[in-house]
N, C-alpha and C positions, 0 to 999 in steps of 0.2 A: 387463447391469444395473448399473446407475451407482453409482459409491459415494455416500452422504452423508457429509457433511463438516461441521460448527460451522462455525461467524464468533464473529466478537468482538462481531457486532450479534446479538442473539437473535433479532432481528424476520427476520432474513438466512441464508438455506444456502443450500447449496450443493452441488449435483450432479453429480460429475466423471468422465468417462468418461477410457477406458483409450486414448482412440482421439482421433485433432484434430474438433474438428465444428464451425471456421471461422477463416480467413486473419485476416479482421475480428475486429471488435468489433460488436454491437449492445445497445443500451438502451430497452425496451421502458418509458413508461405504463401504458399502456391499449391496448386493441384496435385501435383504430387506425392505431398506428404501427406495428403486424404486421402488415404486407399485405405482406411478404415469409416468411413461418412459418405455417401452418395448426395447428400444433400450438404456439404461441405462444398466437394467436385462440383458441384449444378452453381453456388455459390460464387463458385473462383471464374466459370463464365465470366460474371459482368465485371465489365473492363473498371467499373469502379473501387472493384476491391483487392484492400494490401494482404492486410491481414487478418486471419481468426483464433481466436484463442477461447477454450469452451471447458468451464470451469462449475462444479457443485450444479447452482441453479439458474447461472447466466448466457450465453455467447458475448461476447464481446466482436468488435465486429471496423478493423482498421480501413477509411477510405481512403481515396487518392482523391485529387482536388479539385478532377472535373466532375465534379456536382459536389452539389451541397446536400446536405438532410435532410433535406426539408423535402427536398426532391424524390425520394427514393425510400423512406425510414419505412411508410407502411404498406409499402407494397414489399418489404424486405420483410415485416414484422408479418404480414400474411403468410408469407411464400414458407417461415420458418414453420409459422402457427400445422398450417395448414403440411407439410410434413413430416410433424408428431402427431399429430389425427389421426394420417395415413398410417403410419409405422408404429407409432408407440414410441419410439425412439432415436436419437441421433445418429445411431452406428450399423454396419452392415450385418456385424457378429458382436457378440457376448465375449471378453479380451476379460484372461484368467487375471488377476491380479500384478502379477507378480509383472509381468509384459505390459499391463497397461501405464506403473506407476518408471516404469524402463520409456518409453517412448514417451511418458511425460515430460522430465524432471531435466530441463540441462539448469545451470546456476554460473555465476559472472560475478564478474567483480569489475566495481566501482573507486572510486578515489574519494573521497570527502576533502571541505574545508578546512577540516582539519583534522591533523595529522597524526593523534593518537585512534583515529574510528575507519574501517573499511567497512564496504559497504558489500554485503553478498548477496544478488537479486537473484534469484526464482522466474523459472514461465510458472509454476504452480501456489498457489494464493495459501498464504500459511495461516494467515489470522485475523480475522475484521477485528480485534479487539485492538488494543497497542497496551504492549507489551513492555517493562522497561524496568530491568531486576538485574543485581547486585551479585555476587557471592552471597553474599549471608544473606537474603534474603529467600525465605520459603520457595523452593522450586517444583515441590514433586507434583504441581499439577502446569511443568512447562519441563515436561520430556525433554525436547530438543536444546532448550537453555542446560538444564542439567548435565545433558550431558556431552556440553559445549565447554562447559564448567570444567565436568572431571577429566577431560581428557587434554585441555588447555591450559593449561597451573598461568600462565601469561595473561586471560585472559580477565577485565578486571569487570567488565559491565555490556547486558544483551540488551538489543532494544527491535522488536518484533513486531510486526505492522504489511496486514498487505501482502507483498509479494517477495520482501529486503527481508534479512539479518541486517541491524548495522552492531559491531564487536568492538569495543573499545579496547585492546593494549593496556600494558602497563608499560615503564620503559626501560625494561630490562632485558627487549626482544625487537628486534624491528621486523615491522610485519615483510619484508623481502623476505624473512627467515622463514613464516609459517603462513604468507595467504595460500598458497597451492596446498599444504596438508590441511584448513580451515577449512578452502574452497571444498576438497576430496570430500572430505567427512557431509559437512554436510551435505553434495549430496546424492551420498551413497545413504544417510541417515534416507532422505525423502525417499529415494528411492528402494527401499525395503521395506514404505509405505509405514514408518514410523510415526508415532503421535508429534506431533506439533506442541501443540496446546489441549489438555481437557477439557470438556464440558462444565465440570468444576470449577473450573478457574476463574475466581474473582478479580477483576485489577485492585491494586493498592489503589489507596487513596489519599490524592498527595494536598496537606494542609490545605484548606480554605480555597482548592479549586469546586470551580464550578462549571458543569463540562454544557455545552452550546443543545447539548440533545436531551438534559433529564431538565434544565431549569432554564429553558428561553425563554419561558411565559412570565415568568417571577424578575425578570432585567428590566432596565428601564430602558429609552428606545435607544442611547446611545451606545448601552455596551451591544446591546442589538448587529447595531452596526457596524461596530466595532468587530462581533464575531464572522457578519459577513464578510466585511472586507477581509479579514484573514483566510477564512475558505477559500475563497475568491483570487486574491492577488498572493496572499504571502505563502501559504502551505501550500501550494505545487511545485514553488522551490523552494521549499525548506526541502519539502517530502526527497524531493531530488537530487539531496543532498547528503538523504539518510538520519535525518533528523522531524522533529513533526514540533508544532507549536499549537498551543492553546490559551486561549483565553481565564485570564483568573480573576479581575476585578476591575470595574471602572470608581475612581474615586469622583467624582460634581463639582465638586470644589474645587482642591486642588488641579484635575485636568490628569492625573495621572494614571495612564494603562500599565497593566504589571499581567503579561505571560508566563506563562512556563515553556518552557525547552528544552525537550527530550534527545535525546540519540545520537548523532555527531553533534549537534547543535549545542549539547548539555557540553559546559568544560570547553568548548572551540572558543582557541588562542581569535578570534576570528569575528564570534559573535556579538562585543562589543562595535565592530562597524557595520557588522548586517546590520544591529538594532537600530541603530542611529541613519544609517544614511539608507539601511532598508527598509526594515518595519514603521520606524516611528517618520518616517516622511515621506511614505504614502500615508502612514493615516492622519498625518495634519494638511497634506494634498487633501484627501476628498473629503475630512472633516476639519475644515478652515476654524480655526479659534475652538475648538472643542476639545484636543489636546498640549497640552503642555508638554509631557513625556511616556516616556515606554521603562519600564523596570521589567526584566529580566530574572525568570530565577529558575536556577536549573535543578530540572526534575529527579 
């Protein structure tokens, strides 16, 4: 049986396996896309299935609004689990690496509120770690970032997480001059099966930074509530803009919250407005009389 996990998008549900399902990544928008998987074809016969994404150890399914997940998720879980038990694989035949990668990889660009940063989104999962690096950092364990810096001299900073890369350029060039070239480079890099980040990569520490994952049990109640609010209400919007936000500290006496902004949010001209009208306002509304100010630190 697979484990069911919710996502930030209420229309998308993940079915997570304890074992690796595939070395590549596959996105299916309709039954015609699913020539390599009878299971996916069967899923598309269900009228509420809108899109299916398979990578590593999970299957993500997007539904139409004609049903709620609570009505169908257990039946889907059983259907997928039984298929895996019977067939041992999701796919009809083993695909060689080259065909696998070419089938999987698509890359497109999205603008961000920061005019100096563009977001390059892939249908291939890139990194579960938050990677934020500059040219001067040690890049040996981040091959994709190293390759980008070597091939594009006007790139100053790279932020990688989940399925996208946010890239900050310097003032010597405009995005329209290099966007297509950067996009093509990233797509080719991924199609060829090159490594994004090695298993030896250790995220750099931010001075004073507290991660909710590692230190939540040691935090006070208000800090835990702040982290939960950031994760549920703030982070999805920030991620959509090519950035990331992380909790750093909460001072009980001054009622001041410190957060770390990364990616497109770091150094963004509109980040002050976002900070005050978005993050600070949301925290004050949900935690009345407990928040006086939110201060951002650029990661």
